[in-house]
C-alpha positions as CSV (number, residue, x, y, z in Angstrom):
1,M,31.2,-51.9,5.4
2,Y,33.2,-54.7,4.0
3,L,31.4,-54.2,1.1
4,N,32.3,-50.8,0.7
5,A,36.2,-52.3,1.6
6,F,35.5,-54.3,-1.3
7,R,34.9,-51.4,-3.3
8,K,37.8,-49.0,-2.8
9,E,40.4,-52.4,-3.0
10,C,38.6,-54.4,-5.2
11,P,41.4,-56.7,-6.6
12,F,39.2,-57.9,-10.1
13,N,39.9,-56.3,-12.7
14,S,37.5,-54.0,-15.4
15,E,37.9,-57.5,-18.0
16,Q,36.4,-60.2,-15.9
17,L,33.6,-57.9,-14.3
18,R,32.7,-57.2,-18.0
19,L,32.7,-61.1,-18.5
20,H,31.3,-62.0,-15.6
21,V,28.4,-59.5,-16.4
22,Q,28.2,-60.5,-19.5
23,T,27.5,-64.0,-19.1
24,L,25.0,-63.3,-16.5
25,T,23.2,-61.4,-18.5
26,L,23.0,-64.1,-21.2
27,R,22.0,-67.0,-18.3
28,Y,18.7,-64.6,-17.3
29,E,18.0,-63.9,-21.0
30,L,17.7,-66.9,-21.4
31,G,15.8,-68.2,-18.5
32,S,16.5,-72.1,-18.0
33,V,19.6,-74.7,-17.5
34,N,18.3,-76.9,-20.6
35,A,18.9,-73.1,-22.3
36,C,21.7,-72.1,-21.8
37,L,23.7,-75.1,-21.8
38,R,22.8,-75.1,-25.6
39,N,23.5,-72.5,-26.5
40,A,26.3,-71.6,-28.5
41,D,27.2,-68.5,-26.8
42,F,26.4,-68.6,-23.4
43,V,28.5,-71.8,-23.2
44,E,32.0,-69.5,-24.7
45,S,31.2,-66.3,-22.9
46,L,31.5,-68.8,-19.2
47,Y,34.2,-70.5,-20.5
48,E,36.0,-67.1,-21.3
49,T,35.0,-66.1,-17.8
50,L,36.7,-68.8,-16.2
51,G,39.3,-68.3,-18.3
52,A,39.8,-64.4,-17.1
53,W,39.2,-65.9,-13.6
54,G,41.8,-67.9,-12.8
55,L,40.9,-71.1,-14.6
56,M,43.5,-71.3,-17.0
57,A,46.4,-71.5,-14.8
58,R,48.0,-74.6,-14.8
59,G,46.9,-76.0,-11.1
60,A,43.5,-75.1,-12.3
61,K,43.5,-75.6,-15.6
62,L,40.1,-75.6,-17.7
63,L,39.5,-78.9,-19.8
64,P,39.8,-78.0,-24.1
65,F,36.2,-76.1,-24.4
66,E,34.7,-78.8,-26.4
67,E,35.6,-81.4,-23.4
68,F,34.0,-78.1,-21.1
69,R,31.1,-78.1,-23.7
70,E,30.7,-81.8,-23.2
71,A,30.7,-81.9,-19.1
72,L,28.0,-79.3,-18.9
73,L,25.7,-81.1,-21.4
74,E,26.4,-85.0,-19.4
75,N,25.0,-83.0,-16.4
76,E,22.5,-81.2,-17.7
77,N,19.5,-82.6,-15.7
78,Q,21.8,-83.0,-12.5
79,I,22.6,-79.0,-12.7
80,S,18.8,-78.3,-13.7
81,I,17.7,-80.0,-10.4
82,F,18.9,-77.3,-8.7
83,E,17.7,-74.2,-11.0
84,D,14.8,-73.1,-8.8
85,K,16.7,-73.1,-6.0
86,R,17.7,-69.7,-3.6
87,I,20.4,-69.7,-0.6
88,D,18.4,-67.4,0.9
89,D,15.3,-69.9,0.9
90,G,14.2,-70.4,4.7
91,S,12.6,-73.5,3.3
92,L,16.0,-74.2,1.6
93,T,16.6,-78.8,2.9
94,V,20.5,-77.7,3.3
95,E,21.8,-80.8,4.0
96,E,20.5,-82.0,1.0
97,V,21.4,-79.5,-2.0
98,A,24.3,-79.2,-0.1
99,D,25.7,-83.0,-0.4
100,G,23.8,-82.9,-4.6
101,L,25.7,-79.7,-5.1
102,W,28.8,-81.5,-4.3
103,D,28.4,-84.7,-5.8
104,L,27.4,-82.9,-8.9
105,I,30.7,-80.4,-8.4
106,D,32.4,-83.8,-8.3
107,R,30.9,-85.0,-11.2
108,M,31.4,-82.6,-13.3
109,S,35.0,-82.0,-13.1
110,V,35.8,-79.3,-15.7
111,S,39.2,-78.8,-14.9
112,R,42.6,-80.8,-14.8
113,A,42.8,-80.1,-11.0
114,A,42.3,-83.0,-8.5
115,N,40.6,-80.6,-6.4
116,P,36.9,-79.5,-8.4
117,I,35.8,-76.9,-5.7
118,V,37.2,-73.7,-7.2
119,S,36.3,-74.8,-10.9
120,G,33.1,-76.2,-10.2
121,T,31.3,-73.7,-8.1
122,K,33.2,-70.8,-10.1
123,T,31.0,-72.4,-13.2
124,L,27.8,-73.0,-11.5
125,H,28.2,-69.7,-10.2
126,H,27.3,-68.7,-13.6
127,I,24.3,-71.5,-14.4
128,L,23.0,-71.3,-10.8
129,P,23.3,-67.0,-9.3
130,E,21.3,-68.0,-7.0
131,L,22.7,-70.9,-5.3
132,V,26.1,-71.4,-5.5
133,P,28.8,-68.8,-4.9
134,P,32.6,-68.7,-6.3
135,I,35.1,-70.4,-3.8
136,D,38.9,-69.7,-4.0
137,R,42.2,-70.1,-2.2
138,E,43.2,-66.8,-1.6
139,Y,39.4,-65.0,0.5
140,T,37.5,-68.2,0.9
141,R,40.1,-70.2,2.2
142,P,41.6,-68.0,4.9
143,F,38.1,-66.0,5.7
144,F,37.1,-69.5,6.8
145,R,40.5,-70.7,8.3
146,V,40.3,-73.8,6.1
147,W,44.5,-74.4,6.1
148,M,45.7,-75.5,2.8
149,Q,46.6,-79.3,3.4
150,Q,42.9,-79.4,4.6
151,F,41.5,-78.0,1.2
152,Q,43.4,-79.8,-0.9
153,N,42.9,-83.5,0.4
154,S,39.4,-82.7,2.5
155,P,37.2,-81.0,-0.7
156,R,34.4,-82.7,0.0
157,T,34.2,-81.7,3.5
158,V,35.5,-78.1,2.9
159,F,32.5,-77.2,0.9
160,L,29.6,-78.8,2.5
161,R,31.2,-75.7,5.2
162,I,31.2,-73.7,3.7
163,W,28.7,-73.6,1.8
164,K,26.2,-74.3,5.1
165,N,28.0,-71.2,6.4
166,F,26.9,-69.3,3.0
167,V,23.4,-70.5,3.8
168,L,23.3,-68.8,7.6
169,I,24.9,-65.8,6.5
170,S,22.2,-65.5,4.0
171,T,19.2,-66.1,5.9
172,R,20.5,-63.6,8.4
173,V,20.7,-61.0,6.4
174,N,19.1,-59.3,4.4
175,L,21.4,-59.6,1.3
176,R,18.7,-59.0,-1.6
177,E,19.0,-54.8,-0.8
178,Y,22.2,-55.2,-1.7
179,V,22.4,-56.6,-5.5
180,G,23.5,-54.6,-8.0
181,R,24.1,-51.3,-5.5
182,M,27.5,-51.8,-7.2
183,S,28.5,-53.5,-10.6
184,W,29.9,-56.3,-8.6
185,N,26.9,-57.1,-6.7
186,T,25.6,-58.8,-9.4
187,S,23.4,-62.2,-7.4
188,I,23.2,-62.8,-3.2
189,T,26.2,-65.1,-3.7
190,K,28.1,-62.5,-5.2
191,V,27.6,-60.3,-2.7
192,I,28.7,-62.9,0.1
193,D,31.5,-63.4,-1.6
194,N,32.5,-59.6,-2.2
195,A,32.1,-59.3,1.7
196,I,34.7,-62.0,2.0
197,V,36.9,-60.3,-0.2
198,G,36.6,-56.6,1.8
199,Y,36.9,-58.2,4.8
200,C,40.1,-60.0,4.7
201,K,41.4,-57.2,3.2
202,Y,40.5,-54.4,5.3
203,H,41.3,-56.7,8.4
204,N,44.7,-58.1,6.7
205,I,44.0,-61.4,6.6
206,P,47.2,-63.7,6.3
207,K,46.6,-66.4,3.6
208,L,46.9,-69.8,5.4
209,R,49.1,-72.6,4.9
């Protein structure tokens, strides 16, 4: 129901979708984190995708391209640790992975924003699409009832809570059957994200202050 609501009221445009699919296609074709981060086409596509996804705005401005690329390469080994992990794996060590992902997001710092949740998760979503969902202020935050002050001032607590709930959803519902059913359903984590957007649209969830 909520995925249908997303499809009917999708707030994202065709260019955002095109770049997203282009980047993920390169990700899967290249096969490994190391190959992706060292491939100019992938990093350029990722950077362009993030710009289209709103990360060139003043409050969440990405680093200049060369600094962005260096930030990824500096954290290549840490990102690679999570390469084979999937959010719906019942044997996933949830607490350990959650802490490790937050440490990576916090250390990677691919934008000028003081709070790295949005830029970090949107970046990692395209590098680790089976593990990291994109988190935003407009839909994810109100869905999980996170106040703006809490989102800004306690990013670690907020990330851990949201990511663990994504894990819970992914292990309670068979989401793989929805992957590929519509163009935006590019991975399990994106299916959940799309359903969250659809939920907010369907129920007219207001933006929390």
